[in-house]
LOVEX-825394 format. One line per 3 residues: number of its first residue (from 1); their letters; for each residue x negated, y, z negated of N, C-alpha, C. Coordinates in pm, 1 decimal, decimal comma. Each point is the difference from the previous one (the first is absolute). Layout:
% LOVEX-825394
NUM> a> X Y Z X Y Z X Y Z | ...
This chain:
% LOVEX-825394
1> mna> -27038,3 9750,6 -19297,3 8,7 143,4 -28,6 -88,7 41,8 -116,6 | -35,0 -96,5 -86,4 -87,5 33,3 -113,3 -134,1 54,7 47,6 | -50,5 -58,4 109,8 -127,7 46,0 55,0 11,9 143,7 50,5
4> vvk> 112,0 32,6 64,4 21,2 134,6 51,9 4,7 101,2 -114,0 | 75,5 -32,5 -105,0 13,2 90,2 -114,4 -135,5 23,6 -66,0 | -77,3 -106,0 -15,6 -130,9 14,0 -62,9 -94,3 84,8 84,1
7> ilk> 1,2 -22,6 131,8 -85,3 78,3 90,0 36,4 148,2 -6,2 | 130,0 30,3 2,5 43,9 139,6 -2,3 -33,9 66,5 -134,1 | 11,6 -74,7 -109,3 -36,9 54,5 -131,2 -148,3 34,3 -4,5
10> eqv> -81,9 -83,6 62,5 -143,7 25,0 2,7 -32,6 127,8 75,3 | 78,5 30,9 103,2 -24,9 123,6 74,8 33,9 122,0 -85,0 | 107,8 -9,3 -75,7 43,1 113,0 -82,6 -98,5 25,6 -113,4
13> tsf> -37,2 -105,8 -71,1 -89,8 16,7 -114,7 -141,0 40,9 41,8 | -40,1 -35,8 121,8 -135,8 30,1 46,1 -6,0 124,4 88,1 | 110,7 73,0 12,0 5,9 111,4 94,6 -109,4 105,0 -22,8
16> pli> -24,5 45,5 -123,6 -107,2 100,5 -18,7 -137,1 -50,5 46,5 | -29,8 -126,3 -29,3 -128,8 -55,6 41,3 -5,8 -19,0 151,3 | 112,2 -33,7 60,3 6,5 -15,0 145,6 -38,2 131,9 67,2
19> mrl> 55,7 109,8 -49,6 -26,8 131,0 59,5 -145,5 41,5 -21,6 | -55,8 -31,6 -115,1 -140,3 35,2 -24,5 -93,4 -79,5 89,8 | 28,7 -128,7 15,1 -81,7 -82,8 88,3 12,4 45,2 145,2
22> aay> 120,7 40,6 39,5 21,3 46,5 137,0 -78,1 128,5 26,2 | 1,8 91,9 -96,6 -74,8 125,1 15,0 -150,2 -26,5 5,2 | -46,8 -90,7 -85,1 -142,8 -34,1 -1,0 -40,9 -65,0 132,4
25> etk> 84,5 -88,3 50,5 -32,8 -68,0 125,4 -5,6 97,7 116,5 | 92,0 95,1 1,5 2,2 99,8 106,6 -127,2 83,6 -1,0 | -43,7 41,1 -118,7 -122,3 81,3 -11,0 -125,0 -80,5 34,6
28> sky> -8,6 -121,5 -51,2 -120,3 -81,9 20,0 -15,4 -44,3 145,3 | 111,9 -11,5 70,4 -4,5 -45,6 138,6 -75,1 97,3 90,2 | 9,6 128,9 -31,2 -58,2 102,6 86,6 -110,4 80,9 -68,0
31> qmn> -46,6 -43,1 -116,9 -94,5 82,4 -74,7 -136,5 12,2 66,9 | -34,5 -93,5 88,7 -129,0 4,7 67,7 4,4 81,1 129,5 | 116,3 51,8 35,0 15,9 77,5 122,9 -3,3 149,1 -30,3
34> ylg> -50,0 78,2 94,4 -9,1 143,6 -19,2 138,9 63,9 -16,2 | 95,7 -47,2 79,2 134,4 57,9 -3,7 89,0 -64,5 -104,5 | -47,6 -107,2 -62,8 74,4 -63,0 -109,0 138,9 -45,8 40,2
37> vlw> 99,0 31,9 -87,6 137,4 -47,1 21,4 66,3 67,3 120,0 | -62,7 100,7 57,4 57,2 62,6 119,9 15,7 -99,8 113,1 | -82,2 -106,2 -0,4 11,5 -101,7 104,2 133,3 -73,3 -6,2
40> qfl> 64,9 2,5 -115,3 132,3 -60,6 -10,2 100,1 73,1 88,2 | -26,4 127,6 28,1 90,7 79,3 82,3 -53,9 17,7 142,2 | -132,8 4,6 13,5 -58,5 20,2 131,8 22,9 -120,5 91,4
43> npl> -13,9 -121,1 -54,2 21,0 -119,4 81,8 140,2 -6,2 59,2 | 105,6 9,7 -80,9 134,5 -0,4 59,6 28,0 121,0 87,0 | -59,8 115,8 -34,6 22,0 119,8 80,9 -53,5 -19,5 141,5
46> iqm> -118,8 -56,1 11,0 -59,2 -26,8 131,5 86,6 -96,9 78,8 | 50,6 -103,6 -67,4 86,0 -96,3 68,0 131,7 63,6 43,2 | 56,3 84,9 -84,2 123,8 69,6 36,4 -17,5 81,4 127,6
49> lay> -109,3 74,4 6,9 -25,8 82,9 117,7 -19,2 -86,5 124,1 | -64,7 -115,5 -17,3 -21,3 -90,3 113,2 132,1 -54,7 51,2 | 86,3 -46,1 -91,9 130,8 -54,0 40,7 85,8 107,6 65,0
52> wfv> -3,8 122,7 -56,2 79,1 108,2 56,5 -48,9 34,1 140,5 | -131,5 -0,6 19,7 -55,7 32,2 130,8 40,2 -105,8 103,9 | -8,2 -128,8 -39,4 29,5 -108,4 94,4 149,9 -12,4 25,2
55> fgl> 77,4 -12,4 -109,3 143,3 -27,4 15,3 83,9 126,2 15,3 | -43,4 109,8 -61,6 76,2 123,0 8,7 -27,6 78,8 126,1 | -127,0 34,4 21,7 -36,1 79,3 117,5 -20,1 -85,5 123,7
58> gir> -50,2 -122,0 -18,9 -29,2 -86,3 114,2 122,8 -67,9 55,5 | 53,5 -96,0 -74,5 112,6 -80,2 48,2 128,4 81,8 5,3 | 28,3 77,1 -107,5 126,1 75,4 -3,9 -13,3 139,0 62,3
61> kgg> -121,3 44,1 27,8 -26,0 130,3 61,0 54,6 115,8 -83,9 | -5,1 -19,3 -132,8 36,6 108,3 -91,0 147,9 21,6 -18,3 | 85,5 -88,5 49,0 144,4 17,0 -11,8 47,6 -13,4 -143,4
64> pma> 105,0 75,2 -39,4 52,5 -7,7 -137,0 83,8 -126,1 -20,0 | 32,4 -28,0 -126,1 84,4 -114,1 -35,6 132,9 51,1 -54,0 | 107,3 -63,6 41,4 133,2 37,3 -47,9 27,1 -68,7 -133,7
67> tga> 36,3 78,5 -101,8 30,1 -53,5 -133,1 126,2 66,1 -53,1 | 41,0 -40,8 -119,4 115,0 63,0 -63,0 -25,1 144,6 -35,1 | -126,7 38,3 -10,7 -37,6 138,6 -28,8 -20,4 80,5 127,9
70> gev> 36,8 -59,2 113,5 -22,3 63,7 128,8 -127,0 -52,2 64,3 | -43,1 62,4 105,8 -124,2 -41,9 65,3 -120,2 46,2 -81,5 | -90,1 -95,3 -25,1 -120,7 32,1 -77,7 -121,7 -39,6 82,1
73> pfi> -113,0 67,1 -21,7 -122,4 -39,0 70,4 -32,9 -146,5 -27,3 | -54,5 -66,7 101,3 -28,7 -142,4 -13,5 -93,6 -28,9 -116,5 | -96,7 88,6 -24,5 -96,2 -26,8 -105,7 67,4 -4,5 -136,8
76> lwm> 103,3 83,6 -22,9 72,0 -3,5 -126,6 81,6 -127,9 -12,1 | 61,3 -40,2 112,2 76,4 -124,8 0,0 -93,3 -118,0 -25,2 | -114,9 -0,7 63,5 -94,3 -110,3 -14,2 -55,2 -7,4 -142,1
79> lag> -36,8 115,1 -56,3 -60,6 1,7 -132,8 95,8 -48,8 -108,0 | 130,4 12,0 23,6 97,9 -50,0 -97,1 -13,7 -150,7 -19,7 | -48,8 -70,2 101,2 -23,5 -143,4 -12,0 -146,7 -34,5 -16,3
82> lip> -87,1 83,8 55,9 -143,3 -30,7 -1,7 -61,9 19,7 -138,5 | 41,3 103,7 -71,0 -55,2 24,2 -133,6 32,8 -115,2 -95,2 | 125,7 -47,5 -5,2 25,5 -119,2 -82,0 -82,2 -120,4 44,1
85> wff> -21,3 -15,2 131,2 -78,1 -114,6 46,7 -145,2 9,3 -44,7 | -54,8 120,8 -3,7 -137,4 16,9 -46,7 -13,7 -32,5 -148,9 | 110,5 0,6 -69,8 0,0 -45,7 -139,1 27,3 -150,2 -8,4
88> isp> 92,2 -48,3 79,8 41,3 -140,3 -4,7 -111,8 -93,3 44,4 | -62,8 30,6 112,3 -98,7 -91,1 57,7 -118,0 -28,6 -93,7 | -71,5 101,4 -50,1 -111,4 -31,0 -91,7 47,0 -59,8 -131,4
91> til> 121,1 36,2 -44,0 50,2 -54,1 -126,2 26,6 -149,7 12,0 | 52,8 -43,2 113,0 23,3 -143,4 20,9 -131,8 -76,4 -6,4 | -101,1 52,0 68,5 -130,0 -68,7 4,3 -71,4 7,6 -134,3
94> dgs> -0,2 117,4 -62,9 -65,5 13,7 -130,8 72,3 -81,5 -106,4 | 132,4 1,4 6,6 77,6 -75,4 -98,1 -21,0 -149,5 12,1 | -11,8 -48,4 121,9 -19,5 -143,7 20,1 -135,6 -47,1 -50,9
97> nsv> -97,4 91,2 -0,8 -135,3 -35,0 -43,9 -29,3 45,3 -143,2 | 100,5 55,8 -67,0 -21,8 62,2 -130,1 -41,2 -99,4 -107,9 | 63,7 -115,5 -4,9 -33,2 -98,4 -102,9 -136,5 -61,9 27,3
100> fkr> -24,4 -39,2 123,5 -127,7 -62,4 35,5 -116,4 95,0 -25,4 | 20,5 127,7 26,0 -106,5 99,1 -10,6 -31,6 36,9 -144,4 | 102,1 -0,8 -88,1 -19,7 54,3 -134,3 17,9 -102,1 -111,7
103> ikm> 23,4 -126,2 33,1 28,6 -98,6 -103,3 -113,3 -11,6 -101,0 | -124,0 7,0 45,6 -114,1 -10,9 -92,3 -9,0 120,9 -92,7 | 40,4 115,3 51,3 -8,2 121,9 -79,0 100,2 0,0 -115,2
106> vak> 121,2 -51,7 24,6 105,7 6,2 -101,5 14,9 -130,7 -76,5 | -78,5 -101,2 35,4 15,1 -130,7 -64,2 -21,2 7,6 -150,7 | -89,2 90,1 -43,3 -30,9 11,8 -142,7 68,0 120,9 -64,1
109> mnf> 88,4 64,5 76,3 71,4 116,6 -52,4 142,2 -38,8 -39,3 | 58,1 80,0 -86,9 139,8 -19,1 -36,2 86,3 73,0 102,1 | -3,0 -50,5 120,3 68,0 63,9 112,7 65,6 -108,2 85,3
112> pis> 132,2 7,6 20,0 68,6 -105,0 77,0 -43,0 -0,8 146,5 | -32,3 -116,6 50,2 -44,8 -12,7 139,0 108,8 43,1 97,2 | 124,5 -15,4 -39,5 111,1 37,1 88,5 2,9 149,4 28,8
115> slp> -71,6 80,0 -79,8 -1,5 144,8 21,8 -103,7 43,5 102,6 | -85,4 -91,7 43,6 -102,6 36,4 98,0 59,6 46,3 133,6 | 105,9 -66,0 51,7 62,2 55,0 121,2 54,5 141,0 -21,4
118> sva> 47,9 29,2 -120,9 50,9 134,4 -29,3 -111,7 103,6 4,0 | -120,4 -39,3 -42,0 -115,4 89,9 6,7 -29,4 36,3 145,6 | 6,8 -100,4 88,2 -24,0 24,8 142,8 104,5 93,8 58,1
121> ias> 124,6 -17,6 -40,7 107,8 86,8 48,1 -21,5 143,3 -48,7 | -29,1 13,8 -128,6 -16,1 133,5 -58,6 -120,5 73,9 57,2 | -108,2 -72,0 28,6 -120,3 65,7 52,1 23,0 57,8 139,0
124> nlf> 86,2 -63,2 78,6 32,3 53,0 133,6 109,6 105,1 -4,4 | 67,2 7,9 -113,5 112,7 92,0 -12,2 -44,0 145,5 -6,9 | -121,3 24,6 -47,3 -48,0 137,4 -12,6 -6,6 70,0 135,8
127> sya> -62,7 -64,3 97,4 -12,7 61,2 132,5 135,7 11,6 68,6 | 86,8 -99,1 -24,0 134,5 4,4 59,0 77,0 122,5 -49,3 | -11,0 29,7 -129,4 70,8 114,8 -56,0 -48,2 130,4 63,0
130> imm> -130,7 12,8 19,0 -55,5 121,8 60,8 47,6 14,1 144,6 | -2,9 -110,2 74,0 43,5 4,9 140,2 147,8 36,6 10,9 | 81,5 -49,5 -94,0 142,6 31,9 4,1 24,6 147,4 -32,6
133> viy> -77,0 55,8 -90,7 13,5 142,7 -31,2 -32,0 84,2 123,6 | -106,3 -36,6 69,3 -38,1 71,2 122,6 109,6 -14,2 105,9 | 58,0 -120,1 8,3 106,0 -24,4 99,4 124,2 83,9 -30,7
136> iia> 36,5 9,2 -127,4 115,9 80,9 -38,6 -23,4 146,4 37,1 | -121,4 48,0 -22,8 -33,7 137,6 37,0 14,4 19,1 151,3 | -43,1 -101,3 78,1 12,1 7,4 146,5 146,9 3,3 42,1
139> lla> 85,7 -76,1 -68,1 143,5 2,0 30,7 58,8 138,8 -26,7 | -34,4 56,6 -114,0 52,1 132,4 -35,4 -48,5 105,3 98,7 | -126,0 -12,1 42,7 -55,4 95,7 96,0 67,1 -12,5 135,7
142> sgi> 55,2 -117,5 30,1 67,3 -22,6 128,7 148,7 30,2 -6,5 | 46,5 50,4 -113,5 140,8 37,7 -12,2 90,4 -113,9 -43,1 | -57,7 -108,9 -51,7 80,3 -112,5 -50,1 0,0 8,8 -151,7
145> yps> 116,9 33,6 -55,8 8,8 28,2 -142,1 69,8 -114,0 -74,7 | -19,7 -7,6 -131,3 58,9 -110,0 -78,9 151,3 -9,3 16,9 | 49,0 -120,9 3,9 143,6 -27,2 6,9 31,1 -112,5 -98,1
148> lhw> 125,8 -37,2 -8,7 38,8 -108,7 -90,2 -68,0 -131,7 36,3 | -28,8 -18,1 128,4 -65,5 -123,3 43,0 -138,2 -17,3 -64,5 | -64,5 110,9 -34,1 -133,2 -9,2 -58,6 2,3 -72,8 -135,0
151> lqy> 115,8 2,8 -67,4 10,8 -65,8 -130,1 -20,4 -150,5 10,0 | 40,9 -57,5 113,4 -13,8 -145,5 10,3 -144,1 -42,8 28,6 | -87,9 97,3 19,0 -142,4 -33,5 9,8 -46,5 -69,2 -128,2
154> iyy> 56,2 41,9 -112,8 -34,1 -62,1 -128,6 40,3 -146,9 1,1 | 118,1 -26,8 55,0 46,6 -138,5 7,3 -95,1 -85,3 83,7 | -38,6 50,1 116,1 -88,6 -77,9 87,1 -140,6 -12,8 -58,8
157> fvc> -40,9 97,1 -79,6 -129,3 -11,1 -67,6 4,9 -113,7 -102,7 | 111,5 -11,4 -71,1 17,5 -112,2 -93,3 -1,0 -132,3 76,5 | 66,1 -2,0 115,5 -1,4 -120,1 85,6 -143,2 -36,9 38,4
160> lma> -77,5 101,6 37,2 -138,2 -22,7 41,3 -82,9 -57,8 -113,9 | 11,8 57,8 -119,0 -76,1 -48,2 -115,3 40,0 -142,7 -36,6 | 129,6 -28,3 3,1 48,1 -134,1 -34,9 -50,9 -103,6 98,9
163> flf> 7,2 32,0 128,2 -44,8 -97,1 100,4 -150,8 -19,2 -4,4 | -74,3 110,5 -8,6 -146,4 -11,5 -0,4 -50,3 -79,2 -119,9 | 61,2 21,6 -117,2 -43,5 -77,3 -116,3 33,4 -147,9 17,4
166> sfs> 121,3 -29,0 45,6 41,1 -140,1 19,6 -89,0 -68,7 102,5 | -25,2 68,4 109,3 -81,2 -57,2 107,0 -145,2 -15,5 -44,5 | -52,0 100,9 -70,3 -139,5 -5,3 -45,5 -19,8 -108,2 -105,8
169> lfn> 97,5 -17,3 -87,4 -9,3 -105,2 -102,1 -5,9 -137,3 66,1 | 85,0 -19,4 99,4 0,2 -126,9 73,4 -130,9 -19,5 76,2 | -39,8 103,1 74,3 -121,8 -10,3 82,1 -125,8 -19,6 -84,0
172> sti> -7,4 69,0 -114,2 -120,0 -9,7 -82,9 -19,9 -140,8 -54,9 | 109,3 -69,6 -25,6 -10,1 -138,0 -48,2 -41,9 -93,7 112,3 | 65,0 13,6 114,8 -32,4 -87,5 114,1 -142,6 24,0 47,1
175> svl> -46,2 125,9 -4,5 -134,8 32,0 47,5 -107,9 -64,2 -85,9 | 27,3 -17,9 -128,4 -95,9 -67,9 -86,8 -3,0 -149,2 30,3 | 117,5 -58,3 23,3 9,5 -144,2 24,4 -49,8 -37,0 138,9
178> ird> 30,6 85,4 98,6 -37,2 -27,0 139,8 -65,3 126,0 56,3 | -130,4 3,9 8,3 -70,8 120,7 41,6 26,2 35,7 146,3 | 32,9 -97,2 82,5 31,8 29,1 139,9 123,4 88,9 12,1
181> yqf> 83,9 -2,3 -101,4 123,6 78,1 3,7 -28,6 149,6 13,1 | -109,7 46,4 -57,9 -36,8 141,2 6,7 -24,7 43,3 144,2 | -67,9 -83,8 78,4 -27,4 33,9 140,3 128,8 -3,5 82,4
184> llq> 87,6 -95,7 -30,4 129,0 -6,8 68,6 81,1 125,0 -28,2 | -1,5 44,3 -124,2 76,6 118,1 -38,4 -52,0 125,6 69,7 | -129,8 11,1 16,0 -58,4 113,6 71,4 49,1 4,8 144,2
187> avt> 2,6 -115,7 65,2 45,5 -5,6 139,2 148,4 33,7 10,6 | 79,6 -51,7 -91,6 144,4 25,7 1,9 28,6 147,2 -27,5 | -75,0 60,4 -90,1 19,7 141,2 -32,9 -27,6 88,9 120,9
190> rll> -104,8 -32,3 75,0 -28,4 77,3 123,1 112,9 -15,3 100,6 | 57,1 -120,6 9,0 110,1 -23,3 93,7 126,5 73,1 -42,7 | 23,8 5,1 -130,7 121,7 63,2 -50,8 10,7 146,4 40,3
193> ffl> -113,1 66,5 13,8 2,5 142,1 36,6 78,9 22,8 128,3 | -12,5 -91,3 94,3 67,2 15,6 129,0 142,9 -53,9 -0,9 | 37,2 -71,4 -105,7 134,1 -57,6 -9,8 89,0 76,5 -96,7
196> lpv> -47,1 116,4 -42,3 75,7 84,5 -91,6 28,1 135,3 65,6 | 104,1 70,4 -44,9 33,3 130,8 59,5 -91,5 110,9 -49,4 | -130,5 -19,0 19,8 -97,7 98,2 -46,1 -18,2 108,5 105,0
199> fwd> -35,9 -38,5 121,4 -26,3 99,5 104,3 96,6 -11,7 118,9 | 96,1 -92,0 -9,2 100,9 -8,4 106,4 134,5 -37,4 -60,3 | 106,0 50,5 62,3 135,4 -23,4 -47,7 47,7 -134,2 53,6
202> ins> -12,5 -103,5 -80,9 33,6 -135,5 44,5 147,7 -12,7 31,7 | 85,2 63,8 -80,2 144,4 -13,7 21,3 43,3 46,9 138,3 | -56,0 112,1 46,6 41,8 53,5 130,1 -83,1 -56,0 115,0
205> klg> -131,3 -12,5 -18,2 -86,9 -45,3 108,1 16,8 -149,1 28,2 | -13,0 -79,2 -103,9 9,9 -144,4 18,8 144,7 -45,7 5,6 | 86,1 72,7 -72,8 141,2 -39,0 -3,6 68,0 7,8 135,5
208> aah> -45,6 90,7 86,2 61,9 14,5 131,4 -34,4 -116,6 91,9 | -125,8 -45,7 -5,3 -44,0 -106,1 90,3 16,2 -139,2 -60,8 | -29,1 -12,9 -128,5 6,1 -130,5 -66,8 71,4 13,4 -134,7
211> pel> 131,3 20,6 1,9 73,5 22,0 -125,8 -6,5 -118,4 -95,6 | -24,9 -120,1 52,9 -5,0 -118,1 -86,1 -124,7 -3,2 -88,3 | -103,3 77,3 36,4 -124,2 -1,2 -76,3 4,3 93,3 -121,7
214> vpv> 84,6 102,8 5,1 4,2 98,1 -108,3 39,0 -63,6 -134,3 | 106,0 -82,4 -6,7 32,7 -63,7 -128,5 -112,0 -88,7 -52,5 | -77,1 -60,5 89,8 -112,1 -84,6 -42,6 -107,9 85,2 -65,5
217> lkl> -33,1 113,4 61,2 -101,4 88,9 -56,4 46,2 60,2 -132,8 | 130,2 19,0 -14,9 52,6 58,2 -123,3 -5,4 -97,0 -117,4 | -29,8 -125,2 26,9 -16,2 -96,2 -109,5 -123,3 33,1 -84,0
220> npl> -91,5 77,5 56,6 -117,3 44,8 -73,8 43,2 107,5 -99,9 | -17,8 -22,5 -130,7 42,4 100,2 -99,5 -66,5 136,2 18,4 | -119,6 2,4 56,9 -67,6 127,6 21,9 72,6 85,0 103,9
223> fyi> 72,7 -63,2 89,5 81,6 72,1 97,5 105,0 82,8 -73,7 | 63,2 -64,1 -98,1 103,1 66,7 -80,5 -57,6 121,8 -70,9 | -120,0 -13,9 -54,9 -61,4 107,3 -79,0 -43,9 116,3 88,7
226> idg> -73,6 -29,5 106,8 -51,8 107,0 85,7 113,4 73,1 70,6 | 97,6 -75,4 49,1 116,7 62,6 63,1 75,7 84,2 -102,5 | 1,9 -46,1 -123,8 69,5 73,5 -105,3 -68,1 130,8 -35,1
229> frn> -133,0 -0,9 -4,8 -72,9 124,2 -26,1 30,9 104,0 107,1 | 0,6 -44,6 124,1 26,2 93,9 109,5 144,6 50,4 -4,8 | 93,5 -88,3 -30,6 139,6 42,0 -13,0 17,8 101,1 -112,8
232> sll> -76,5 -15,5 -105,4 12,2 89,8 -114,7 -47,6 140,9 33,4 | -115,2 10,4 62,2 -62,2 130,1 22,7 50,2 70,1 125,1 | 50,3 -77,9 96,3 45,1 59,6 126,0 149,8 -20,1 22,0
235> dgq> 74,2 -6,5 -110,5 146,2 -3,7 3,5 57,1 -113,5 83,7 | -39,7 -119,4 -31,9 59,7 -116,7 63,9 118,2 -49,1 -82,1 | 22,8 -130,6 2,7 114,1 -53,6 -73,7 -36,8 -27,9 -145,8
238> wff> 103,8 -9,7 -84,6 -18,9 -36,3 -139,4 -23,6 -150,0 -11,8 | -71,8 -40,1 -106,4 -32,1 -141,5 -14,9 124,3 -85,0 -23,8 | 103,2 57,1 -61,4 120,9 -78,2 -29,8 93,5 -13,4 120,3
241> qdv> -37,4 59,1 111,6 80,0 -17,7 120,9 -20,1 -137,5 62,3 | -108,8 -65,1 -33,3 -26,3 -135,1 48,2 -19,2 -90,0 -122,1 | 110,5 -41,8 -59,1 -2,6 -75,6 -125,1 -68,4 -135,0 18,2
244> kyt> 27,1 -66,3 111,1 -56,9 -133,0 22,5 -152,9 5,4 8,5 | -50,6 100,5 70,4 -145,1 13,1 14,6 -65,4 31,0 -133,9 | 66,5 86,1 -79,7 -50,7 33,4 -132,6 -1,6 -122,9 -90,8
247> myf> 105,7 -78,6 3,0 6,2 -121,5 -81,0 -107,2 -99,6 42,9 | -20,4 -10,4 132,0 -102,6 -91,4 50,2 -136,9 39,9 -52,7 | -31,1 130,0 4,2 -130,1 45,6 -47,1 -22,3 -36,5 -145,6
250> wlf> 97,5 29,1 -85,8 -19,2 -24,0 -142,8 -1,0 -148,2 -34,3 | 78,8 -79,2 70,1 -2,7 -144,6 -22,8 -134,4 -58,5 42,3 | -52,9 47,2 112,2 -130,8 -47,1 47,3 -109,3 40,3 -99,0
253> tlf> 4,4 124,3 -47,0 -101,1 48,4 -93,9 7,0 -76,2 -132,3 | 121,5 -24,6 -49,1 16,4 -75,4 -124,2 -50,5 -143,3 15,4 | 27,7 -59,9 114,9 -49,4 -135,4 26,7 -153,2 -2,0 1,0
256> llt> -58,5 99,2 65,2 -146,1 8,3 7,6 -59,7 21,8 -138,8 | 63,1 83,8 -81,1 -46,9 24,8 -135,7 9,0 -126,8 -84,7 | 108,0 -74,1 16,2 18,8 -123,0 -78,3 -104,7 -103,9 36,0
259> vgs> -18,7 -22,8 129,5 -98,6 -98,7 44,7 -140,8 43,0 -42,3 | -31,5 128,0 20,0 -131,4 50,0 -37,1 -25,6 -11,8 -149,3 | 101,9 29,1 -82,3 -15,0 -7,8 -145,7 -21,0 -143,3 -45,6
262> vlh> 77,0 -92,3 55,3 -12,5 -140,9 -37,4 -138,4 -53,6 37,3 | -44,6 30,1 121,6 -131,8 -46,1 43,0 -111,3 61,2 -83,9 | 14,6 128,6 -30,2 -102,5 68,2 -79,1 -11,2 -60,7 -139,5
265> mkf> 113,0 -21,5 -65,5 -1,3 -55,7 -134,5 -52,3 -143,5 -0,7 | 24,2 -71,7 106,9 -43,5 -139,6 7,4 -151,1 -12,3 15,5 | -59,1 92,5 76,6 -141,8 -15,0 34,2 -93,4 99,1 -68,4
268> rdk> 49,6 99,7 -69,9 -90,2 106,3 -43,4 -103,6 -45,5 -103,3 | 31,4 -102,7 -76,9 -100,5 -52,3 -92,9 -109,1 -79,0 72,3 | 24,9 -29,5 128,9 -95,9 -78,4 76,8 -69,3 82,1 108,7
271> fid> 30,5 131,6 5,9 -57,2 83,7 106,4 -152,0 -5,1 2,1 | -57,5 5,5 -117,5 -146,7 3,3 -8,5 -62,9 -125,9 58,9 | 75,4 -111,4 0,6 -52,1 -125,5 54,3 -7,0 0,2 152,5
274> fl> 75,8 93,2 63,3 2,8 4,0 146,5 -105,2 94,4 57,6 | -73,6 68,1 -84,8 -99,9 95,8 48,6 -129,0 -72,4 36,4
């Protein structure tokens, strides 16, 4: 646990620098493009429209989705899971490569290496915040107004940050030690998109034909988070209604944080030797 405490302290003490580095990285990434940082929103927007056209108008033929808030257009139901995924997917990949990519830059700085995954998370957080604001406006325009369930969005956001940091800390260490791991992670991330309740309701669609597979898919902590975001905004169930699932998520995240912290502390003085 000493490694976990030290890692978390480093995030707190380095928070102002983390945010500055994240802002600088976001600007520098698109500074050579005519549209600049607008590409952070245009890329996911184009993908959203493509998914809505294929799965909403094509496969579902524009039918609404039944939720606790009543029937809602499929695109609103889909975006409740798709917007978090557009933040999660690049953050997993950027976070896993964060130490390998920036170790030379921070090696001579008074900056903890463990904060590099946090920089990757924060840099992707800017576009996520803008997309969520637009989504909230779309909900209000469709007659879906704030309710008590919206408050638990904060809880699931904390869950998301905790898991992404734990996972990125673990991945960033393994990616330095074993470079093939980065390619494996890319392939797994693409597969996860289809195994999560992003554009289809796994509980009802898969549960009817193969109910034994649903508990297996729910072992993925991202299932808990994405399903939770949708429950929060579209009046689903409260997180404390499924105590066992909530406990499983936090125990898994804590385990991942512990393993990632121990590995990071063990190898971080030797990272430069693996480059």
